[in-house]
BAVOVO-296649 format. One record per residue: residue number from 0; residue in three letters; x, z, y of N, C-alpha, C, O, CB in turn. Coordinates in Angstrom, 3 decimals, always signed. Each point is the difference from the previous one (the first is absolute). Glycine has a CB too. Example, Ala and Ser with C-alpha at 12.3 -4.5 7.8 and 13.67 -1.06 7.14 Angstrom:
BEGIN
[atom 0 'ALA' [+13.190 +7.800 -5.690] [-0.890 +0.000 +1.190] [+0.900 +0.000 +1.200] [+1.036 +0.665 -0.019] [-2.928 +0.581 -1.154]]
[atom 1 'SER' [+1.542 -1.966 +2.223] [+0.820 +0.060 +1.190] [-0.770 +0.730 +1.090] [+0.509 +0.169 +1.108] [+0.675 -2.314 -1.736]]
END
This chain:
BEGIN
[atom 0 'MET' [+88.432 +47.414 +27.003] [-0.072 -1.190 -0.826] [-0.452 -1.172 +0.871] [-1.034 +0.089 +0.661] [+0.522 +1.295 -2.735]]
[atom 1 'SER' [+1.266 -2.473 +2.082] [-0.375 -1.145 +0.814] [-1.026 -0.876 -0.720] [-0.042 -0.070 -1.228] [+2.306 +0.125 +2.307]]
[atom 2 'GLN' [-3.087 -0.718 -0.267] [-1.008 -0.882 -0.569] [+0.607 -1.356 -0.293] [+0.952 -0.434 +0.649] [-2.759 +1.649 +0.587]]
[atom 3 'ARG' [+1.246 -1.860 -2.208] [+0.481 -1.317 -0.396] [-0.457 -1.049 +1.010] [-1.158 -0.005 +0.420] [+1.118 +0.695 -2.846]]
[atom 4 'LEU' [+0.948 -1.570 +2.810] [-0.336 -1.063 +0.932] [-0.855 -1.056 -0.698] [+0.195 -0.293 -1.180] [+1.935 +0.716 +2.462]]
[atom 5 'GLN' [-3.070 -0.983 -0.541] [-0.895 -1.028 -0.520] [+0.351 -1.336 +0.658] [+0.388 -0.040 +1.167] [-2.236 +1.750 -1.570]]
[atom 6 'GLU' [+1.711 -2.787 -0.342] [+0.293 -1.334 +0.527] [-1.194 -0.523 +0.805] [-1.140 +0.002 -0.464] [+2.680 -0.457 -1.493]]
[atom 7 'VAL' [-1.237 +0.013 +3.168] [-0.985 -0.672 +0.843] [+0.547 -1.393 +0.252] [+1.066 -0.153 +0.596] [-1.882 +2.330 +0.509]]
[atom 8 'SER' [+0.095 -3.189 -1.556] [+0.444 -1.370 +0.246] [-1.134 -0.752 +0.671] [-1.166 +0.379 -0.111] [+2.737 -0.334 -1.882]]
[atom 9 'GLY' [-1.220 -1.102 +2.682] [-1.053 -0.721 +0.690] [+0.480 -1.273 +0.655] [+1.096 -0.504 -0.248] [-2.197 +2.651 +0.615]]
[atom 10 'LEU' [+0.220 -2.640 +0.484] [+0.187 -1.283 +0.657] [-0.386 +0.140 +1.460] [-0.996 +0.646 +0.327] [+0.553 -1.898 -2.477]]
[atom 11 'VAL' [+1.228 +0.649 +3.024] [-0.361 -0.107 +1.418] [-0.280 -1.465 +0.263] [+0.827 -0.866 -0.281] [+0.594 +2.885 +0.972]]
[atom 12 'ARG' [-2.628 -2.291 -0.134] [-0.383 -1.395 +0.213] [-0.780 -0.180 +1.291] [-0.491 +0.958 +0.597] [+0.447 -1.281 -3.059]]
[atom 13 'ASN' [-0.053 -0.938 +2.875] [-0.762 -0.402 +1.173] [-1.479 +0.194 -0.314] [-0.481 -0.476 -1.029] [+2.267 -1.204 +1.747]]
[atom 14 'ALA' [-2.512 +2.375 +0.156] [-1.406 +0.318 -0.253] [-0.890 -1.236 -0.047] [-0.993 -0.008 -0.728] [+1.374 +2.186 +1.836]]
[atom 15 'SER' [-0.055 -3.213 -0.358] [-0.886 -1.173 +0.034] [+0.394 -1.073 -1.014] [-0.875 -0.593 -0.630] [+0.479 +1.065 +3.034]]
[atom 16 'THR' [+1.685 -0.731 -2.573] [+0.426 -1.065 -0.921] [+0.308 +0.517 -1.404] [+0.063 -0.775 -0.954] [+0.852 -0.443 +2.912]]
[atom 17 'LYS' [-0.725 +2.528 -2.077] [+0.388 +0.663 -1.261] [+1.418 -0.355 -0.445] [+0.386 +0.302 -1.129] [-2.782 -0.320 +0.469]]
[atom 18 'ASP' [+3.180 -0.625 +1.546] [+1.396 -0.318 -0.310] [+0.838 +1.279 +0.034] [-0.202 +0.859 +0.859] [-0.072 -3.189 +0.108]]
[atom 19 'ALA' [+1.199 +2.448 -1.891] [+0.906 +1.143 -0.044] [+0.880 +0.018 +1.242] [+0.335 -1.048 +0.552] [-0.348 +0.992 -3.069]]
[atom 20 'LEU' [+0.385 +1.263 +2.952] [+0.895 +0.162 +1.145] [+1.341 +0.545 -0.493] [+0.148 +1.204 -0.212] [-2.117 -0.799 +1.781]]
[atom 21 'PRO' [+2.943 -1.300 -1.751] [+1.305 +0.433 -0.498] [+0.764 +0.838 +1.027] [-0.044 -0.267 +1.201] [+0.110 -1.781 -2.622]]
[atom 22 'PHE' [+0.627 +3.054 +0.924] [+0.887 +0.850 +0.796] [-0.736 +0.823 +1.058] [+0.566 +0.342 +1.038] [+1.213 -2.016 -1.428]]
[atom 23 'ALA' [-3.065 +1.990 +0.111] [-0.760 +0.910 +0.857] [+0.484 +1.430 -0.252] [+0.533 +0.304 -1.067] [-2.558 -1.861 +1.052]]
[atom 24 'SER' [+1.837 +2.415 +0.990] [+0.375 +1.407 -0.121] [-1.194 +0.798 -0.531] [-1.130 -0.171 +0.459] [+2.803 -0.058 +1.444]]
[atom 25 'VAL' [-1.406 +1.098 -2.870] [-1.022 +0.906 -0.539] [+0.587 +1.404 +0.035] [+1.064 +0.244 -0.569] [-2.090 -2.056 -0.936]]
[atom 26 'ARG' [+0.337 +2.736 +2.171] [+0.509 +1.366 +0.091] [-1.117 +0.994 -0.284] [-1.185 -0.325 +0.078] [+2.917 -0.405 +1.596]]
[atom 27 'VAL' [-1.324 +1.941 -2.004] [-0.935 +1.088 -0.225] [-0.065 +0.805 +1.289] [+0.999 +0.570 +0.439] [-0.507 -0.481 -2.951]]
[atom 28 'GLU' [-1.674 -0.047 +3.113] [-0.179 +0.705 +1.273] [+0.402 +1.465 -0.128] [-0.352 +0.671 -0.971] [-1.508 -2.244 +1.574]]
[atom 29 'GLY' [+2.601 +2.058 +0.390] [+0.415 +1.394 +0.021] [+1.177 +0.327 -0.893] [+0.288 +1.171 -0.246] [-2.596 -0.653 +0.756]]
[atom 30 'SER' [+2.993 -1.543 -0.997] [+1.166 +0.236 -0.857] [+1.085 -1.020 +0.341] [-0.184 -0.870 +0.852] [-1.287 +1.803 -2.705]]
[atom 31 'THR' [+2.589 -0.803 +1.173] [+1.086 -0.966 +0.183] [+0.000 -1.043 -1.112] [+0.909 -0.827 -0.068] [+0.445 +2.590 +1.226]]
[atom 32 'LYS' [-2.359 -1.735 -2.029] [-0.062 -0.940 -1.119] [-0.571 -1.331 +0.448] [-0.946 -0.061 +0.785] [+0.676 +1.967 -2.377]]
[atom 33 'GLY' [+0.865 -2.968 +1.078] [-0.488 -1.324 +0.314] [+0.802 -1.048 -0.740] [+0.986 +0.298 -0.673] [-1.736 +0.501 +2.908]]
[atom 34 'THR' [+0.299 -2.035 -2.092] [+0.665 -1.107 -0.662] [-0.372 -1.292 +0.722] [-0.732 +0.011 +0.990] [+0.719 +1.215 -3.218]]
[atom 35 'THR' [+0.527 -2.326 +1.716] [-0.306 -1.326 +0.515] [-0.549 -0.833 -1.145] [+0.456 +0.119 -1.137] [+1.352 +0.043 +2.917]]
[atom 36 'THR' [-2.788 -1.007 -1.482] [-0.530 -0.867 -1.049] [+1.034 -1.046 -0.386] [+0.892 -0.328 +0.783] [-3.231 +0.696 +0.061]]
[atom 37 'ASP' [+2.210 -0.884 -2.054] [+0.897 -1.064 -0.454] [-0.487 -1.350 +0.530] [-0.923 -0.055 +0.812] [+1.497 +1.381 -2.894]]
[atom 38 'LYS' [+0.038 -2.392 +1.628] [-0.359 -1.334 +0.510] [-1.414 -0.424 -0.396] [-0.521 -0.989 +0.516] [+2.930 +0.382 -0.626]]
[atom 39 'HIS' [-3.031 +1.354 -0.809] [-1.373 -0.287 -0.428] [-1.000 +0.980 +0.618] [-1.176 -0.003 -0.363] [+2.077 -0.927 -1.784]]
[atom 40 'GLY' [-0.438 +1.765 +3.075] [-0.871 +0.963 +0.666] [-0.284 +1.256 -0.806] [-0.862 +0.792 +0.383] [-0.134 -2.700 +0.758]]
[atom 41 'ARG' [+1.705 +2.109 -2.257] [-0.238 +1.147 -0.884] [+0.958 +1.151 +0.329] [+1.119 -0.216 +0.464] [-1.918 -1.354 -2.274]]
[atom 42 'PHE' [+0.336 +2.777 +1.561] [+0.834 +1.185 +0.234] [-0.256 +1.041 -1.088] [-1.013 -0.040 -0.697] [+0.988 -0.398 +3.187]]
[atom 43 'THR' [+0.972 +1.371 -2.615] [-0.141 +1.134 -0.908] [+0.593 +1.237 +0.674] [+1.096 -0.041 +0.559] [-0.990 -1.479 -2.607]]
[atom 44 'LEU' [-0.854 +2.615 +1.981] [+0.458 +1.303 +0.477] [-0.268 +1.029 -1.091] [-0.838 -0.231 -0.872] [+0.395 -0.397 +3.301]]
[atom 45 'TYR' [+1.138 +1.753 -2.393] [-0.240 +1.090 -0.929] [-0.338 +1.231 +0.823] [+0.813 +0.472 +0.795] [+0.761 -1.451 -2.548]]
[atom 46 'LEU' [-2.798 +1.500 +1.555] [-0.502 +1.096 +0.821] [-0.505 +1.158 -0.849] [-0.379 -0.173 -1.158] [-0.225 -1.479 +2.915]]
[atom 47 'GLU' [+0.609 +2.839 -1.151] [-0.549 +1.181 -0.648] [-1.521 -0.143 -0.087] [-0.602 -0.678 +0.832] [+2.520 +2.116 +0.026]]
[atom 48 'PRO' [-2.542 -0.808 -1.852] [-1.462 +0.008 -0.062] [-0.582 +0.601 +1.281] [+0.612 +0.871 +0.620] [-0.518 -0.679 -3.137]]
[atom 49 'GLY' [-1.269 -0.661 +2.904] [-0.659 +0.485 +1.209] [-0.493 -1.154 +0.847] [-0.075 -1.139 -0.461] [+1.512 +3.171 +0.425]]
[atom 50 'SER' [-1.768 -1.731 +1.266] [-0.519 -1.000 +0.926] [+1.114 -0.483 +0.932] [+0.721 +0.805 +0.588] [-3.014 +0.253 -0.701]]
[atom 51 'HIS' [+2.422 -2.356 +0.237] [+1.030 -0.604 +0.853] [-0.612 -1.153 +0.781] [-0.894 -0.688 -0.492] [+2.720 +1.349 -1.134]]
[atom 52 'THR' [-1.339 -0.867 +2.846] [-0.428 -1.145 +0.800] [+1.142 -0.995 +0.065] [+1.077 +0.310 +0.510] [-2.659 +1.121 +0.855]]
[atom 53 'LEU' [+1.344 -2.637 -1.886] [+0.985 -1.080 +0.102] [-0.272 -0.782 +1.274] [-1.151 -0.257 +0.353] [+1.374 +0.101 -2.877]]
[atom 54 'VAL' [+0.846 -0.217 +3.207] [-0.105 -0.808 +1.213] [+0.853 -1.246 -0.206] [+1.196 +0.094 -0.278] [-1.592 +1.957 +1.762]]
[atom 55 'ALA' [-0.225 -3.216 -1.345] [+0.727 -1.264 -0.130] [+0.085 -0.661 +1.368] [-0.960 +0.024 +0.770] [+0.183 -0.310 -3.168]]
[atom 56 'SER' [+1.929 -0.302 +2.697] [+0.170 -0.701 +1.271] [+0.835 -1.257 -0.213] [+0.810 -0.100 -0.922] [-0.981 +2.277 +2.187]]
[atom 57 'TYR' [-0.066 -3.129 -0.369] [+0.658 -1.299 -0.082] [-0.017 -0.594 +1.402] [-1.013 +0.090 +0.694] [+0.323 -0.449 -3.140]]
[atom 58 'ILE' [+1.783 -0.239 +2.870] [+0.085 -0.562 +1.349] [-1.100 -1.031 +0.214] [-0.194 -0.901 -0.817] [+2.679 +1.295 +0.844]]
[atom 59 'GLY' [-3.210 -0.245 +1.096] [-1.076 -0.930 +0.344] [-1.351 +0.375 -0.596] [-0.978 -0.725 +0.179] [+2.696 -1.024 -0.033]]
[atom 60 'TYR' [-1.781 +2.886 -0.860] [-1.236 +0.453 -0.636] [-0.326 +1.420 +0.435] [+0.891 +0.768 +0.363] [-0.449 -2.265 -2.333]]
[atom 61 'THR' [-1.722 +1.839 +1.930] [-0.438 +1.363 +0.247] [+0.257 +0.821 -1.265] [-0.320 -0.441 -1.103] [-1.449 -0.336 +2.778]]
[atom 62 'SER' [+2.341 +1.960 -1.517] [+0.285 +0.867 -1.153] [-1.287 +0.390 -0.719] [-1.077 +0.023 +0.596] [+3.121 +0.852 +0.572]]
[atom 63 'ALA' [-1.916 -0.570 -2.452] [-1.145 +0.433 -0.807] [+0.350 +1.287 -0.719] [+1.153 +0.228 -0.365] [-1.918 -2.610 +0.067]]
[atom 64 'GLN' [-0.238 +3.220 +0.099] [+0.181 +1.260 -0.720] [-0.926 +0.047 -1.203] [-1.080 -0.592 +0.001] [+1.746 +1.752 +2.129]]
[atom 65 'ARG' [-0.226 -0.451 -3.149] [-0.845 +0.216 -1.171] [+0.295 +1.380 -0.556] [+1.152 +0.337 -0.275] [-1.214 -2.815 -0.251]]
[atom 66 'ILE' [-0.979 +3.270 +0.365] [+0.145 +1.332 -0.580] [-0.104 -0.126 -1.517] [-0.946 -0.583 -0.530] [-0.032 +1.698 +2.609]]
[atom 67 'LEU' [+1.963 -0.560 -2.754] [+0.031 -0.042 -1.455] [-0.058 +1.407 -0.569] [+0.610 +0.926 +0.535] [+0.703 -3.060 -0.461]]
[atom 68 'ARG' [-2.039 +2.280 -1.144] [-0.016 +1.260 -0.758] [+0.818 -0.255 -1.266] [-0.408 -0.765 -0.873] [-1.904 +1.502 +1.795]]
[atom 69 'ILE' [+3.455 -0.095 -1.004] [+0.896 -0.184 -1.138] [-0.337 +1.077 -1.028] [+0.326 +1.172 +0.186] [+1.525 -2.175 +1.278]]
[atom 70 'ASP' [-2.504 +0.597 -2.547] [-0.367 +0.982 -1.020] [+0.111 -0.566 -1.408] [-0.496 +0.590 -0.959] [-1.025 +0.473 +2.606]]
[atom 71 'ARG' [+2.169 -2.196 -1.758] [+0.227 -0.574 -1.326] [+1.370 -0.666 -0.030] [+0.671 -0.100 +1.027] [-3.157 -0.255 -1.364]]
[atom 72 'GLU' [+2.887 -0.087 -0.811] [+1.356 -0.521 -0.228] [+0.379 -1.160 +0.923] [+1.131 -0.061 +0.481] [-1.380 +0.773 -2.834]]
[atom 73 'ARG' [-0.682 -1.628 +2.602] [+0.312 -1.193 +0.800] [-1.165 -0.318 +0.910] [-1.154 +0.038 -0.427] [+2.643 -0.935 -1.388]]
[atom 74 'VAL' [-1.196 +0.583 +3.072] [-1.027 -0.326 +0.987] [+0.344 -1.345 +0.628] [+1.150 -0.250 +0.360] [-1.609 +2.712 +0.104]]
[atom 75 'ASP' [-0.549 -3.327 -0.334] [+0.175 -1.294 +0.663] [-0.657 +0.052 +1.373] [-1.071 +0.585 +0.163] [+1.128 -1.794 -2.391]]
[atom 76 'ALA' [+0.589 +0.595 +3.210] [-0.526 +0.004 +1.365] [+0.258 -1.346 +0.653] [+1.116 -0.518 -0.036] [-0.740 +2.998 +0.216]]
[atom 77 'THR' [-1.414 -3.038 +0.415] [+0.144 -1.217 +0.790] [-0.286 +0.349 +1.450] [-1.010 +0.633 +0.309] [+0.342 -2.116 -2.267]]
[atom 78 'LEU' [+1.557 +1.072 +2.839] [-0.191 +0.204 +1.428] [-0.096 -1.367 +0.660] [+0.849 -0.865 -0.216] [+0.405 +3.081 +0.175]]
[atom 79 'GLU' [-2.293 -2.404 +0.848] [-0.214 -1.274 +0.681] [+0.208 +0.174 +1.498] [-0.577 +0.889 +0.626] [-1.045 -1.613 -2.414]]
[atom 80 'LEU' [+2.457 -0.141 +2.346] [+0.318 +0.044 +1.429] [-0.614 -1.207 +0.689] [-0.045 -1.099 -0.553] [+2.195 +2.344 +0.096]]
[atom 81 'SER' [-2.621 -1.016 +1.670] [-0.578 -1.077 +0.802] [+0.976 -0.440 +1.072] [+0.652 +0.839 +0.623] [-2.952 +0.044 -1.058]]
[atom 82 'PRO' [+2.413 -2.197 +0.665] [+0.853 -0.461 +1.091] [-0.491 +0.623 +1.298] [-1.205 +0.087 +0.235] [+1.701 -2.266 -1.436]]
[atom 83 'GLY' [+0.423 +2.605 +2.029] [-0.389 +0.643 +1.253] [+1.197 +0.316 +0.832] [+1.066 -0.599 -0.141] [-3.049 +1.540 -0.949]]
[atom 84 'HIS' [+1.787 +0.017 +1.965] [+1.029 +0.374 +0.992] [+0.973 +0.974 -0.580] [+0.930 +0.425 +0.685] [-2.533 -0.805 +1.143]]
END
């Protein structure tokens, strides 16, 4: 029996200005799942219940990771990236 996928939605933004980062990459570490943020920096993924690490990246910024525990119907996640190398 397969588990029901849960919605994970969120925002990728600049850590210092809090401005949204449009078209940033968001992926699930250790898998082939991923997506791109929209023009407002928002994204949505559907994941199995359990623990997952989201990785966000954007050109000119240092990547950011966030560990999520998926155990309810909908999970919100904000990832903040810092300008860097």
